[in-house]
C-alpha positions in Angstrom: 31.2 -1.8 35.1 28.1 -4.2 34.4 28.8 -6.5 32.0 26.0 -6.7 28.9 23.7 -10.0 28.9 24.7 -12.5 26.7 22.3 -13.3 23.6 20.2 -16.1 23.1 19.2 -17.7 20.0 17.8 -21.3 19.6 19.1 -22.5 22.8 22.5 -21.0 22.4 24.0 -18.4 24.8 26.4 -15.9 23.0 28.2 -14.1 25.5 29.2 -10.3 24.9 32.2 -9.7 23.5 32.0 -13.1 21.5 30.8 -14.8 18.4 29.4 -17.9 17.2 27.9 -19.9 14.7 24.1 -20.9 15.7 22.3 -24.0 13.8 18.8 -23.8 13.9 17.4 -26.8 12.4 14.8 -26.9 9.7 14.2 -30.4 8.4 16.0 -33.7 7.2 16.4 -34.9 3.5 15.2 -37.8 2.2 18.6 -39.4 3.0 18.3 -38.4 6.6 20.9 -35.9 6.2 20.1 -32.7 8.4 19.8 -29.2 7.1 20.0 -26.3 9.2 19.8 -22.5 9.3 22.8 -21.5 10.1 23.3 -18.4 11.5 26.8 -16.3 12.8 26.3 -14.1 15.6 28.7 -10.9 16.9 27.6 -9.7 20.0 29.4 -6.9 20.6 30.9 -6.0 24.2 28.6 -2.5 24.1 25.2 -1.6 23.3 24.2 -1.2 19.8 21.0 -2.0 17.5 20.4 -5.2 16.1 21.0 -5.9 12.6 20.3 -8.7 10.5 22.5 -9.4 7.2 20.7 -12.2 4.6 22.2 -14.0 1.4 20.7 -16.6 -0.2 17.2 -16.3 -0.3 17.0 -17.4 -3.6 19.4 -20.4 -3.9 21.2 -19.7 -7.0 22.1 -16.0 -6.1 25.9 -16.8 -4.8 27.2 -13.3 -5.1 25.6 -12.4 -1.5 27.4 -15.6 0.0 30.4 -14.3 -1.0 29.5 -10.5 0.3 28.8 -12.6 3.6 31.9 -14.3 3.8 34.2 -11.4 3.6 32.4 -9.6 6.0 32.6 -11.9 8.5 36.3 -11.3 8.1 36.2 -7.7 8.5 38.9 -6.5 11.0 36.1 -3.4 11.5 33.9 -6.2 13.7 36.1 -6.9 16.2 34.8 -3.1 17.2 31.1 -3.8 16.8 28.6 -2.0 19.2 25.3 -4.0 19.3 24.5 -7.3 17.8 24.7 -8.4 14.2 23.3 -11.6 12.8 24.7 -12.9 9.6 23.0 -16.0 7.8 25.4 -16.8 4.5 22.6 -18.9 3.4 18.6 -19.2 4.2 17.5 -21.5 1.2 19.9 -24.2 1.7 17.9 -26.7 -0.4 17.8 -24.3 -3.5 21.6 -23.7 -2.9 23.1 -27.3 -2.7 21.3 -28.1 -6.1 21.8 -24.7 -8.0 18.6 -23.5 -8.1 16.5 -20.4 -7.1 13.5 -22.3 -5.8 13.1 -24.7 -3.1 12.3 -28.4 -3.7 8.3 -28.2 -3.7 9.3 -25.1 -6.5 8.6 -22.6 -4.6 10.1 -19.0 -4.6 11.2 -18.4 -0.6 10.7 -14.7 -1.3 7.0 -15.0 -1.8 6.3 -17.2 0.9 7.0 -15.1 4.3 5.7 -14.9 7.1 5.6 -18.5 6.7 3.5 -20.9 9.2 4.9 -23.8 11.1 2.8 -26.0 9.4 2.5 -25.1 5.9 4.8 -26.1 2.8 8.4 -26.6 3.1 8.9 -23.0 1.7 6.4 -21.5 4.4 8.1 -23.2 7.1 11.6 -22.2 6.6 9.9 -18.7 5.9 8.6 -18.7 9.7 11.7 -20.1 11.2 13.3 -16.8 10.1 11.1 -14.6 10.8 10.8 -16.1 14.5 14.5 -16.4 14.8 16.2 -13.6 13.1 14.0 -11.0 11.8 11.9 -10.4 15.3 15.2 -9.7 16.9 16.2 -7.1 14.7 15.5 -3.6 14.1 16.8 -3.6 10.5 18.0 -6.0 7.9 19.9 -5.8 4.5 18.9 -8.6 2.2 21.6 -9.8 -0.4 20.4 -10.9 -4.0 21.5 -11.0 -7.5 19.6 -11.5 -11.0 18.7 -14.6 -11.9 20.7 -17.0 -14.2 21.7 -15.7 -17.7 21.3 -11.8 -16.3 23.5 -9.5 -14.7 22.3 -6.6 -12.8 24.5 -3.2 -11.9 24.4 -2.7 -8.4 21.5 -1.4 -6.7 19.7 -0.8 -3.8 15.9 -1.2 -3.6 13.6 0.6 -0.8 9.8 1.8 -0.9 9.6 5.5 -1.8 7.9 6.7 1.1 10.7 5.4 3.7 12.5 8.3 4.7 14.6 6.1 6.9 15.7 3.7 4.2 15.8 6.1 1.6 18.6 7.7 4.2 20.4 4.4 4.7 20.1 3.4 1.0 22.1 6.8 0.2 24.5 6.0 2.6 25.1 2.4 1.5 26.6 4.0 -1.9 25.6 1.7 -4.7 25.2 3.3 -8.1 21.8 3.3 -8.0 18.5 3.2 -5.8 15.2 1.8 -7.3 12.4 2.7 -5.7 10.2 -0.2 -5.7 6.6 -1.4 -4.1 6.5 -4.3 -1.6 5.6 -7.6 -2.7 3.4 -9.6 -1.1 4.8 -12.4 0.6 8.1 -10.9 0.2 10.4 -10.5 3.1 10.6 -6.8 2.8 6.7 -6.7 3.2 6.2 -9.0 6.0 9.3 -7.6 8.1 8.1 -4.3 7.6 4.6 -5.2 8.8 6.6 -5.9 12.2 8.2 -3.1 12.5 11.7 -4.1 10.9 13.2 -2.2 7.8 14.9 -3.9 5.3 17.6 -2.7 2.4 17.7 -5.2 -0.3 20.6 -5.3 -2.3 21.0 -6.6 -6.0 24.0 -7.1 -8.1 25.5 -9.5 -10.5 24.7 -12.4 -12.0 23.1 -16.0 -10.5 25.6 -18.6 -10.0 28.7 -16.2 -10.6 30.9 -13.9 -8.8 32.0 -10.2 -9.8 34.9 -8.7 -7.8 33.5 -5.2 -8.3 30.2 -5.7 -7.4 31.1 -8.0 -4.5 33.2 -5.1 -3.3 30.3 -2.6 -3.5 28.1 -4.8 -1.1 30.6 -5.4 1.3 31.4 -1.3 1.4 28.0 -0.7 1.5 27.6 -2.8 4.5 30.1 -1.4 6.2 28.7 2.3 5.4 25.4 1.0 6.9 26.8 -0.2 10.1 28.7 2.6 10.7 25.7 5.3 10.0 23.9 3.2 12.4 26.6 3.5 15.0 27.7 0.1 15.0 31.1 0.8 14.0 33.6 3.3 14.6 33.7 6.6 12.0 37.2 5.8 11.1 38.4 3.3 8.5 35.6 3.1 6.5 35.2 5.5 3.9 31.6 7.1 2.5 30.7 6.9 -1.2 32.6 9.4 -3.3 29.2 10.3 -5.1 25.7 10.2 -4.5 23.9 7.2 -5.7 21.3 7.9 -8.6 17.7 7.6 -7.5 15.1 6.3 -10.6 11.3 5.5 -9.3 10.5 4.2 -12.7 11.9 1.7 -15.0 11.0 -1.0 -18.0 12.1 -3.7 -19.3 13.2 -3.5 -23.3 12.3 -6.6 -24.9 13.5 -8.8 -27.8 11.5 -8.1 -30.7 12.5 -11.4 -32.4 14.3 -14.7 -31.8 17.9 -14.8 -33.2 21.4 -14.4 -31.9 21.9 -11.4 -29.7 24.7 -8.8 -30.2 24.9 -6.6 -27.2 26.2 -2.8 -28.1 25.5 -1.6 -24.0 26.3 -2.9 -20.8 24.8 -2.4 -17.3 25.8 1.4 -15.6 25.4 2.7 -19.4 23.0 5.7 -19.8 21.2 5.6 -23.1 18.9 8.3 -25.1 15.4 7.2 -26.6 16.1 6.5 -30.1 19.8 4.4 -29.3 20.6 1.4 -30.9 21.8 -1.0 -28.2 21.6 -4.5 -29.7 20.8 -6.0 -32.9 19.6 -10.0 -33.5 20.4 -11.6 -36.8 19.4 -15.3 -37.8 22.2 -17.9 -37.7 22.4 -17.4 -41.8 23.4 -13.8 -41.6 20.2 -13.0 -43.8 18.2 -11.2 -41.4 19.2 -8.3 -38.6 16.7 -6.4 -36.4 18.1 -3.6 -34.3 16.9 -3.2 -30.8 16.2 0.4 -30.1 15.5 2.1 -26.7 11.9 3.5 -26.4 12.8 5.7 -23.4 16.0 7.3 -22.0 18.0 6.3 -18.9 20.4 3.8 -17.3 20.8 0.2 -17.8 20.4 -1.3 -14.4 20.1 -4.9 -15.6 20.4 -7.0 -18.6 20.2 -10.8 -20.5 23.6 -12.2 -21.1 22.9 -15.0 -22.8 23.6 -14.8 -26.5 20.7 -16.8 -28.1 17.4 -15.1 -27.5 13.6 -16.0 -28.0 11.1 -13.2 -28.9 10.0 -11.2 -26.3 12.6 -12.5 -24.0 13.8 -9.1 -21.7 17.2 -7.9 -23.0 17.8 -4.6 -20.9 16.2 -3.2 -17.7 16.3 0.5 -18.1 15.3 3.2 -15.3 14.4 6.6 -16.0 16.7 9.4 -14.6 16.4 13.0 -14.4 19.6 13.8 -15.8 21.8 11.5 -17.9 24.9 13.6 -17.1 24.6 13.2 -13.3 23.8 9.3 -13.7 26.8 8.8 -16.1 29.2 10.8 -13.5 27.8 9.0 -10.4 28.3 5.6 -12.2 31.7 6.4 -13.3 32.6 8.0 -9.9 31.5 5.1 -7.8 33.0 2.2 -10.1 36.6 4.2 -9.9 36.4 3.8 -5.8 35.7 0.3 -6.2 38.7 -0.1 -8.5 40.8 1.9 -6.3 39.7 -0.1 -3.2 42.8 -3.0 -2.4 42.7 -6.2 -4.5 41.6 -9.6 -3.2 44.0 -12.3 -4.1 42.5 -14.9 -5.6 42.2 -17.4 -2.9 40.1 -14.7 -1.4 37.6 -14.6 -4.0 36.9 -18.2 -4.8 
């Protein structure tokens, strides 16, 4: 039997049937501390696709890092076919200082494909494309809402891409939100070179959420199974179909004050529902927040102190409110029935 060739990355060789962490030099901090883009490569014994999973493009979106940590410990990976490249933290600079951005105040997800001679963000984007993306046929990029916001688990794909829509359904998040490719984003630039990317959103910046971590891990394993990288046994499919939403809007605060929410992410609302109230600190004045359209809440603010115009609820339109509510309930129940991790497995 002919042995599968080794996998080469940044001067490091990974033999078939082994796994190794590769540290790709990025920069040096002002105190001379080296910074690397660290990728864990699992190179299966048998042929198969090459897929990347990335987290921490925004440094404060830490839930993806936890999802990746659990993925790397999954026993299923012992039977992996093909090659899996896992990058737990893309934006090390932002991760260390709990910031969405890099030190040059740029959003990395608006700097792709990058340049070897550009800004720090541009150089990091260039290295990620050159060392990771170009080697793959598919990517899964993990995100969360920003600090002080919460997202329902959702996969974002292009409306006219049948391949990613199929994989999004396999992933099994409660919601699939079709969204256009944005200039400078990883999704857009990867697509230009023929690499599709599923974007998973869940949870809140700088926070872990156990159910949402489970949703991300389960979804990734399902996609790896669907692409032939993992065996069919041992990975359960979703109990319900994801709710596909093609339109959404933000419901904003009509005034500043103290916010009390009556609805949360995953709740289905109808036009005219009262979803929150905003009061002044003296209790003399209270304004109800009323929905303009019906749909499912896919994101919300979590801070109780708001200013006029602040985004409060992200509502996605649905074809059937009853079907959406049932799907979210079924998928939530499935996650709750999964084995519970001990506390030292979570933190």
